[in-house]
C-alpha positions, 0 to 999 in steps of 0.5 A, a space after each residue: 499499500 505504501 509503494 502504491 501511494 508513493 508511486 501515485 504521488 510520483 506520477 502526480 508530480 510528473 504530470 504537474 511538471 509536464 503541465 507547467 512546462 514551456 515548449 520552444 521549437 526552432 528550425 533554421 535553414 540557411 546561413 548567419 540566422 540568429 534566434 533567441 527565445 526566453 520563457 518565464 512562467 508556465 505553458 508557453 509555446 514558441 515556434 520559429 521557422 526561418 528558411 533563408 539567410 541573415 534572419 534574426 528573431 527574438 522572443 520573450 515570453 513571461 506568464 502562462 499559456 502564451 503562444 508565439 509563432 514566427 515563420 519566414 520564407 525570405 532573407 534578412 528579416 528581423 522580428 521581435 516578440 514580447 509577451 507579458 501576461 497570460 493567454 496572449 497570441 502572437 503570429 508573424 508570417 513573412 514570405 519575402 526579404 528585408 522585413 521588420 516586425 515587432 509585436 508587444 503584448 502586455 496583459 491577457 487574451 490579446 491576439 496579434 497577427 502580422 503578415 508581410 508579403 513584400 520587400 522592405 516592409 515595417 510592421 509594429 503592434 503594441 497591445 496593453 490590456 486585455 482581450 485586444 485584437 490586432 491584424 495587420 497585412 501588407 503586400 507590395 514592394 518597397 517601404 510600406 509601414 503599419 503601426 498600431 498601438 492599443 491601450 485598453 481592453 476589447 479593442 480591435 485594430 485591422 490594417 490592410 494595405 497593398 501597394 508601395 510607399 504607403 503608411 498607416 498609423 493607428 492609436 486607440 486608448 480606451 475600451 471596446 474601440 474598433 478601427 478598420 483601415 484598408 489601402 490599395 494603390 501607391 503612396 497613400 497615407 492614413 493616421 488615426 487616433 481614438 480616445 475613449 470607449 465604444 468608438 468606431 472608425 472605418 477607412 478605405 482609400 483606393 488609388 494613389 497619393 491619398 492623404 488622411 494624415 501622416 507620421 507626424 500629422 494625425 488627421 482622423 481624430 475621435 475623443 469621447 465615447 460612441 463616436 463613428 467615423 467613415 472615410 472613403 476615398 477613391 481616385 488620386 490626390 484626395 485629402 481628408 480630415 475628421 475631428 470629433 470631440 464629444 459623445 455619439 457623434 457621426 461623420 461620413 465622408 465620401 470622395 470619389 475622383 481626383 484632388 478633392 478636399 474635405 474637413 469635418 470638425 465636430 465638437 459636442 454630442 450626437 452631431 452628424 455630418 455627411 460630405 460626398 464629393 465627386 468629379 463625375 
């Protein structure tokens, strides 16, 4: 009986150790690749696959149940992933060369997915809080950039751009905010910021040289709660700005054609503005 109890205790101990263990799988094919993985906590998983030369990956996980997956099919890529908290998920997929991707997650149950399918791209995702989701996809040759920062809980940030020399920057501070940006064409730029709770922003730009803010100039702003902003620009050389301060405001701007300009500025509550411009 005593032997049975001792054996049973050993089995329980071994199962507990296995359940608490971290997992790191690393595969590198090519030359001069570098990979560093640091795991502190329990049940964290890191998967790294590098398929060419001169790639560098750094993964740091602290907490429990975090998952980091990175796959590269090109050379000279740089990826940094940091996860602090529990049950965070970070996926980075790269299929060409010279890309840089950074993912930082602090909190619990956050999801970040970044896909870079081009040369010379840069993507950054920063999440601080719980239950946030960020998805960023780039496809096109040369000098693309996507930046997303979310501070709060329950926020969703989705960015997709196809083309060259385009830029997207999104800041969300608060809870349950939603931003979606889609760009197709050359040299399009968007900079958006939301501070508050329950705000929604949707942006679509199709064409070339359309502008709704840049790296040092945010032109799509919402400050307050339950605001909605929609921007659609189709054509070339269109420019737009939307600024809403207060609660329950709605702004819709649609520009079709070329060289259209629009500014919407609303301060207060439950305001509504719609601007439609077309050269047809």
